[in-house]
C-alpha positions in Angstrom: -82.6 -86.6 166.6 -80.2 -88.6 164.3 -82.8 -89.4 162.4 -84.8 -85.7 162.7 -81.8 -84.6 161.1 -81.4 -86.8 158.1 -85.1 -86.4 157.2 -84.3 -82.5 157.0 -81.7 -83.3 155.1 -82.8 -85.0 152.7 -85.7 -82.7 151.9 -83.5 -80.3 151.8 -81.4 -82.0 148.8 -84.7 -82.8 147.0 -85.4 -79.1 146.9 -82.4 -77.9 145.7 -81.3 -81.5 143.3 -83.2 -80.2 140.4 -82.1 -77.0 140.3 -78.4 -78.3 141.0 -79.3 -80.8 137.9 -80.6 -78.0 135.5 -78.3 -77.5 132.9 -78.0 -76.7 129.5 -77.0 -79.4 126.9 -75.2 -78.2 123.8 -75.2 -79.7 120.5 -73.4 -79.3 117.2 -73.8 -80.8 113.7 -71.9 -79.5 110.8 -72.5 -79.8 107.4 -71.0 -79.1 103.8 -72.9 -78.4 101.0 -72.8 -76.5 97.9 -75.2 -74.1 95.6 -76.7 -76.1 92.5 -79.1 -75.0 90.0 -81.9 -77.3 89.4 -85.2 -77.2 87.2 -88.3 -77.3 89.1 -91.4 -77.1 88.0 -90.0 -75.5 84.6 -88.3 -72.6 86.8 -84.3 -72.3 87.6 -84.1 -73.1 91.5 -80.8 -72.8 93.7 -80.4 -75.4 96.0 -77.8 -76.9 98.6 -76.9 -80.0 98.2 -74.3 -82.2 100.6 -70.6 -82.0 99.2 -68.5 -85.1 99.4 -65.7 -84.2 97.0 -65.3 -80.7 95.6 -62.7 -79.9 93.0 -60.6 -76.7 92.9 -63.0 -73.3 92.7 -65.8 -74.3 93.9 -67.4 -72.8 96.6 -68.4 -74.9 99.6 -70.9 -73.8 102.2 -70.2 -74.8 105.7 -73.1 -74.8 108.1 -73.1 -75.3 112.4 -76.5 -76.0 113.4 -76.3 -75.9 117.5 -79.2 -76.9 119.7 -80.2 -76.9 123.4 -81.3 -79.7 124.5 -81.1 -78.9 128.1 -83.4 -77.5 130.7 -81.5 -74.1 131.1 -80.2 -71.4 129.2 -76.5 -72.3 127.3 -74.7 -68.2 128.1 -71.8 -67.2 126.2 -71.7 -70.4 123.9 -68.6 -70.1 122.1 -68.6 -72.4 118.9 -65.4 -72.6 117.0 -64.6 -74.3 113.2 -61.1 -73.9 111.4 -61.1 -73.0 108.0 -60.7 -76.6 106.0 -57.6 -77.7 104.9 -57.0 -76.8 100.8 -59.3 -74.1 100.9 -59.9 -70.3 101.2 -62.1 -68.2 103.3 -64.7 -66.1 101.4 -64.1 -63.0 102.5 -67.5 -60.9 104.5 -68.9 -64.8 104.0 -69.5 -65.8 107.8 -73.2 -65.3 109.1 -74.6 -66.4 112.3 -77.8 -64.2 112.9 -77.3 -62.6 117.0 -73.8 -63.6 116.9 -70.4 -62.1 117.4 -68.2 -63.6 115.0 -64.1 -63.4 115.6 -61.9 -64.3 113.5 -58.1 -66.2 113.7 -55.0 -66.1 111.8 -52.7 -68.6 114.2 -54.6 -72.0 113.7 -57.2 -71.0 116.7 -55.3 -70.0 119.3 -56.9 -66.6 120.1 -59.3 -64.5 117.8 -60.1 -61.1 117.3 -62.1 -58.5 115.1 -60.9 -58.1 111.3 -59.4 -55.2 112.2 -57.7 -55.7 114.9 -55.7 -58.7 113.1 -52.3 -58.8 112.7 -49.2 -61.6 111.9 -45.8 -60.9 112.2 -43.4 -61.9 109.2 -39.7 -62.1 109.2 -38.1 -60.3 106.3 -35.1 -61.8 105.0 -32.5 -59.6 107.3 -34.2 -61.0 110.0 -36.1 -58.6 111.5 -39.7 -58.5 111.8 -42.9 -56.7 110.3 -46.0 -56.4 111.6 -49.0 -56.8 109.5 -52.2 -56.2 108.8 -54.5 -59.9 107.9 -56.8 -60.1 105.7 -59.4 -62.3 104.6 -56.9 -64.9 103.0 -55.0 -65.1 106.0 -57.8 -66.5 108.6 -57.2 -69.8 109.5 -60.4 -70.2 112.2 -63.6 -68.5 113.2 -65.1 -68.3 116.5 -69.0 -67.2 117.2 -70.1 -66.2 120.3 -74.1 -66.4 121.1 -75.0 -64.6 124.0 -78.0 -67.1 124.9 -79.4 -70.0 123.6 -82.7 -71.0 125.8 -84.0 -74.9 126.5 -85.1 -76.3 122.9 -84.0 -73.6 120.6 -81.4 -73.8 117.8 -79.5 -71.8 115.3 -77.4 -71.9 112.9 -73.9 -70.0 112.2 -71.3 -70.9 108.8 -68.9 -69.3 106.2 -68.4 -70.2 102.9 -65.0 -71.4 101.4 -63.0 -71.4 97.8 -61.1 -75.1 97.0 -57.5 -74.1 96.6 
């Protein structure tokens, strides 16, 4: 009887285990690039090249490539990226096909849509004033991707100007 029960339990675990072990496995690669114009075959072509060092006024493109290497769909995938120090977010530059894009003005503690972002300023008399945030106030960006199927990937990103 004990052997039969053990066999039934092992059989049940064998049938359930693959489903229990199936899981999404997300990876993210971040690149920092700059657009440059080069000549190819007698024509001016704009290309992106990786940037190691940038000077004030230059525009940089940050791209996050995400991939699900798991064997199950990843649901409600959240990607967060801070606006790099000494840079300023370029208004309207965030992209992410199929992703909801939210912003933070408090270092990533909270995120919201631009129209709902605000922050408090303390006046010289000690009173506080609520102000509507603008793109120059953004500290972080968040993308929410509804679903990433196994073996699939996507990209999100944004542009900044070096201060």
